[in-house]
N, C-alpha and C positions, 0 to 999 in steps of 0.2 A: 606445391600444390597439393601433394593430400594433408596438411595441416588448413592450408585455407579454406578446403569444401565444408570444413563443417561451420569455420566460423561467417560465408559468404551464403551460409544456409537460413543460419538462425538470425542474422541480420536481416538478410530480405525475409522474412516473419514475423520480426518484432513488428516492422516497420506499421506492420497492417493489426496487427494486436494492439496494438494499447488502449483502453481504457473497453473491452471488450470481458464480459462478465464468463468465468468457464473454457475464456478459450486455450487455455496452455494444456489442456489437453489434444483439442486439436491441432497444434499448434507439431506438442512434444511427436506426435501423432507422422508429421509430415515430415519433422528433422528426420526422424529415427529411417522411414521407407528411403528420403534422401540419402541417409550417411546405410544404407544396406545394412540397420540392422532388424532386431526379431521387434515387431511390433507389438507382440505380445507382454512384452514389458512395461508397457503403458498400462496395463493396466491396477501394476505395481502403486504409479503416479498418485491414481485417481482418489484413495485416502487419504489425501499427501493436499490435494488441489484446493480444497476447500479452504483449509489451516493458510495455504499459499498464497489464495485471494482475499481472503483477511490481512492478509496483511501489506499484501498492494494494493486496496484500497483504503488503508490508514494510513499510508506511505503518502498516493495519491491528495489523501485529506490536507495534509499535514503541509504539504509544498504547496497546496493552493492556499491554505493559510500566514505561512507564512508569505508566501511571493505577496497576498496581498495585501499583507502588514509593510512591508520592505516600501511596495507603490508606493502604500499611502501614509508613508512617512515620509518619502522621495517627495509628493506633491506636496506637503506641509496639509495633511489632510488627518491626520492621525493626532488622537484626544491624547496625549502624553499623562491628564491629570488622572485615569482610570486605569492609570499603570503606575502611578505616583504615589495615589493615600494611601494613606494607611487603613488594614484592614484592623473594624471594631473589635473581633475576638481573634486575638493570634491564634491560640490554639482549641480547639475542640475540643467540646465535652460534652460528655451522652447527659440526656434527662436522665432523672431516676424515673423508674416508672412506679408511675401511680397503682394502688394496688385498691382495690373496691371491696369492701367491709362488708 
């Protein structure tokens, strides 16, 4: 039961926190207090929260785009010619900077 308690607490908190920006700190405080851990340690998580929040957003946006492409392909609405055509310039080259005289 001792090992199951942290799992149950984090599972219950994660169900209501998906998609809410900045909720990681609030959830951390709830988990720390439910597991009788010092809540003052959550202060160390605040600087990391911004970076992890960006990573969660990137993950959500990527999953949404991939899911939309999969559904569109299954439904026959994905235009594969967009992905199959050759690029005109395969290598990117910087244009020389013009110097005014």
